[in-house]
C-alpha positions in Angstrom: 116.0 93.3 96.3 117.1 92.9 99.9 118.3 89.6 101.0 115.5 87.3 102.2 116.8 86.7 106.0 115.7 83.3 107.4 114.2 84.9 110.8 110.7 84.4 111.8 108.8 85.6 114.8 105.6 84.2 116.4 102.7 86.5 117.5 104.0 86.6 121.0 107.3 88.1 119.8 109.5 85.0 120.3 111.9 84.3 117.5 112.9 81.0 115.8 115.6 80.6 113.3 114.7 78.6 110.3 118.0 78.1 108.4 116.5 76.0 105.7 113.6 78.3 105.0 113.5 80.4 101.8 110.4 82.3 100.9 108.8 81.4 97.6 107.1 84.7 97.4 107.1 88.2 98.8 105.2 88.6 101.8 104.0 92.2 102.2 103.0 93.8 105.6 99.9 95.8 105.0 100.8 99.3 106.6 103.4 97.4 108.5 103.0 94.8 111.3 100.7 96.2 114.0 102.0 94.2 117.1 103.0 95.2 120.6 101.0 98.4 120.3 102.8 99.5 117.0 100.6 102.0 115.0 100.1 101.4 111.3 102.2 103.3 108.9 104.8 104.2 111.6 108.5 103.2 111.5 108.0 100.8 114.6 105.4 98.7 112.6 107.8 98.1 109.8 110.6 97.0 112.3 108.1 94.4 113.5 107.2 93.3 110.0 110.7 92.5 109.2 111.0 90.5 112.5 107.7 88.6 111.6 109.3 87.3 108.2 107.8 89.9 105.8 110.0 91.0 102.9 108.2 94.0 102.1 106.0 96.7 103.9 103.3 98.7 102.2 102.8 102.3 103.0 100.6 105.1 101.9 102.1 108.4 101.0 100.5 111.9 101.9 102.2 115.4 101.7 102.5 118.1 104.2 102.0 121.9 103.7 105.9 122.1 103.5 106.2 119.4 101.0 107.4 116.6 103.2 106.0 113.2 102.5 104.6 111.3 105.5 102.9 107.9 105.8 99.2 107.8 106.5 96.4 106.1 104.5 94.0 109.0 104.3 94.4 112.6 103.7 93.5 113.2 107.1 93.5 111.7 110.6 91.6 112.2 113.8 93.5 113.4 116.7 93.2 111.1 119.6 93.3 113.9 122.1 90.8 116.5 120.7 88.9 114.3 118.3 89.5 117.0 115.6 89.9 115.9 112.0 93.6 116.9 110.9 94.0 117.4 107.1 97.6 116.7 106.5 98.3 119.0 103.5 97.0 122.1 105.8 99.9 121.7 108.2 103.7 121.8 108.2 105.5 118.6 109.6 106.5 120.5 112.8 102.8 121.3 113.3 101.6 117.8 112.6 104.1 116.6 115.2 101.9 118.5 117.8 98.9 116.3 117.0 98.2 112.9 118.5 98.2 110.3 115.6 96.7 107.3 117.0 98.6 107.6 120.3 102.0 108.5 118.7 103.3 111.0 116.2 103.0 110.7 112.5 106.0 109.0 110.7 107.8 110.7 107.6 108.5 108.5 104.6 112.3 109.2 105.3 111.9 107.7 108.7 110.1 104.7 107.5 112.7 104.1 104.8 115.7 104.6 107.3 113.9 101.8 109.4 113.4 99.4 106.5 116.7 99.9 105.2 118.4 99.3 108.5 116.2 95.9 108.9 116.2 94.7 105.2 112.7 95.3 104.5 111.6 96.5 101.0 108.6 98.9 100.4 105.5 99.1 98.5 104.4 102.8 97.9 100.9 103.4 97.6 98.7 106.5 97.2 101.0 107.9 94.5 100.1 110.6 92.1 102.0 112.5 89.4 104.5 114.9 91.0 106.3 118.0 89.8 108.8 120.4 91.2 109.9 120.0 94.9 107.6 117.1 95.8 109.0 115.2 92.7 112.6 116.0 93.5 112.2 115.1 97.2 110.5 111.7 96.5 113.1 110.8 93.9 115.9 111.7 96.2 114.4 109.5 99.0 114.1 106.5 96.6 117.5 107.0 95.3 118.9 106.7 98.8 116.8 103.8 99.6 117.5 101.9 96.4 115.2 101.8 93.4 115.4 98.0 93.3 113.9 97.8 96.9 110.7 99.8 95.9 107.5 98.8 94.3 105.0 101.2 93.2 101.3 100.6 93.4 98.8 102.2 91.0 95.3 101.7 90.1 95.0 100.7 86.4 93.3 104.1 85.6 96.4 106.1 87.0 98.3 105.9 83.7 100.0 109.4 84.0 101.5 108.2 87.5 102.7 104.9 85.8 104.2 106.7 83.0 106.1 109.0 85.2 107.5 106.3 87.3 108.8 104.4 84.3 110.4 107.5 82.9 112.1 107.9 86.2 113.1 104.2 86.5 112.6 101.9 83.3 113.3 98.9 85.5 110.7 99.7 88.0 108.4 97.3 89.8 104.8 98.2 89.0 101.8 96.8 90.8 98.4 97.3 89.3 95.8 97.5 92.0 92.4 96.0 91.2 89.5 95.6 93.5 87.4 93.7 90.9 87.5 90.4 89.1 90.3 90.2 86.5 89.1 90.9 83.1 90.4 91.4 79.5 90.8 95.0 79.7 93.1 94.7 82.7 95.2 92.1 81.1 95.5 94.0 77.8 96.7 97.2 79.9 99.1 95.2 82.0 100.7 93.7 78.7 100.8 97.1 77.1 103.2 98.4 79.8 105.2 95.4 80.4 108.8 95.3 79.0 111.7 93.0 79.3 113.4 95.2 81.8 110.5 96.2 84.2 108.5 94.1 86.5 104.7 94.3 86.2 102.3 92.4 88.3 98.6 92.4 88.9 97.7 93.0 92.7 94.3 91.7 92.9 91.7 91.5 95.6 91.6 87.9 96.5 87.9 87.7 97.4 86.9 89.0 94.0 89.2 86.4 92.1 88.5 82.7 92.8 91.2 80.2 91.6 89.1 79.1 88.6 89.0 82.7 87.2 92.5 83.2 87.7 93.3 80.0 85.6 91.4 81.4 82.7 93.2 84.6 82.5 96.8 83.5 83.3 97.7 82.1 79.9 96.7 85.6 78.3 99.4 87.5 80.3 102.7 88.3 79.0 105.2 85.6 80.5 107.0 88.3 82.7 103.9 89.5 84.3 102.9 87.9 87.6 100.1 88.0 90.2 99.9 89.5 93.7 97.0 89.3 96.1 95.5 91.4 99.0 94.6 91.5 101.7 94.7 87.9 103.0 94.4 87.3 106.8 93.2 83.7 106.8 95.9 80.9 106.9 94.1 78.4 104.6 93.1 81.1 102.1 96.9 82.2 102.0 98.0 78.8 101.2 95.4 78.3 98.6 96.6 81.3 96.6 100.2 80.8 97.4 101.1 78.7 94.1 99.6 81.4 92.0 101.4 84.4 93.6 104.6 86.2 93.7 103.4 88.5 96.6 100.7 88.3 99.1 99.6 91.3 101.2 98.5 90.6 104.8 97.8 92.4 108.0 98.7 89.2 110.0 100.6 86.6 108.0 103.9 86.1 106.4 104.7 83.1 104.5 107.4 82.2 107.0 104.8 82.3 110.0 103.0 79.5 108.2 106.0 77.2 108.8 106.6 78.5 112.3 102.9 77.8 113.4 103.1 74.1 112.5 100.2 74.2 110.0 102.1 71.9 107.7 102.4 68.9 110.1 99.6 66.9 108.7 99.1 63.2 108.3 99.4 61.5 105.0 96.1 59.8 105.7 94.1 63.0 105.3 95.6 63.9 101.9 93.1 63.4 99.0 95.2 64.8 96.3 98.5 66.4 95.9 99.6 68.8 93.1 103.1 70.3 92.3 104.1 73.7 90.9 107.4 75.3 90.0 108.6 78.2 92.0 107.1 80.8 89.7 103.6 79.2 90.1 103.3 77.0 86.9 101.6 73.7 87.5 103.9 70.6 86.9 102.2 67.3 85.6 105.5 65.2 86.4 107.7 66.8 89.0 111.4 66.4 88.5 114.4 67.0 90.6 114.7 70.2 92.5 112.6 72.7 94.7 109.0 72.8 94.0 105.7 73.9 95.8 103.6 71.1 96.9 99.9 71.7 97.3 97.9 69.0 99.2 94.1 68.8 99.2 92.9 67.4 102.5 89.8 65.3 103.3 88.4 68.4 105.3 88.7 70.4 102.2 91.6 72.3 103.6 94.5 73.2 101.2 98.1 72.9 102.5 101.0 74.4 100.5 104.6 74.0 101.4 108.0 73.7 99.6 109.7 70.5 99.1 113.0 69.3 97.6 112.6 66.2 95.2 
């Protein structure tokens, strides 16, 4: 994994160094960080993501007619000039470069990876399907150059052929299982079935479908090396409420580091109703001992504030 640099950026682009700040989770920028006019899934958006304190960027892969992977959420996009619908797979990369992709030109996966590698940002790869021939060789070559350890692969739980292909390519792969519904026994059993001592499997859950009390019911059923991620959280209080249970949180707007810059943790002790402590891996601690722990404070106005403290 890339080093977790201690640099943060406010929304106006001004930077502040937090030499004592170490992220407790992986903050994931959903399609990059869209600020200062940066367009989603373009190399520029991932540069801004790193500056804003994210450790990973999430991107979506589509393929051109000449078998070059480009970054776009859908199989098509609307040309901003002509308003025509452009189906990516019907055009070569050179042809696609002639279209107006949301005010700019479409980025290749190689361009995004080069930017991420330069700035120390890992990548979540989404919209993956089983590949053969030239496409498989191309994608594996790009990942080899980028660093397998800096990539996480996102799949729906039903995309078992794709998961199997990735694990054959890299037995130590990080696999995120996307789930848009409430966590259930079938999902837990599937995650347990593909988890090994060498790989890293986590459930990437839609937070709105998974309230905290539901998570606490299913967490004990997971293998000990399976963790939880959540998407897409753009509210600071919601972000902090899920933080103790997460190893990753995907957001369009918030990195964990931003919460410390924003001053949201500057609260009066008079407003604290209850304080809970968790280990760095998200397990609740009844009697905290010396070391670094996550502190979860429930306030009188029902807000939940989470930070990291040294005891």
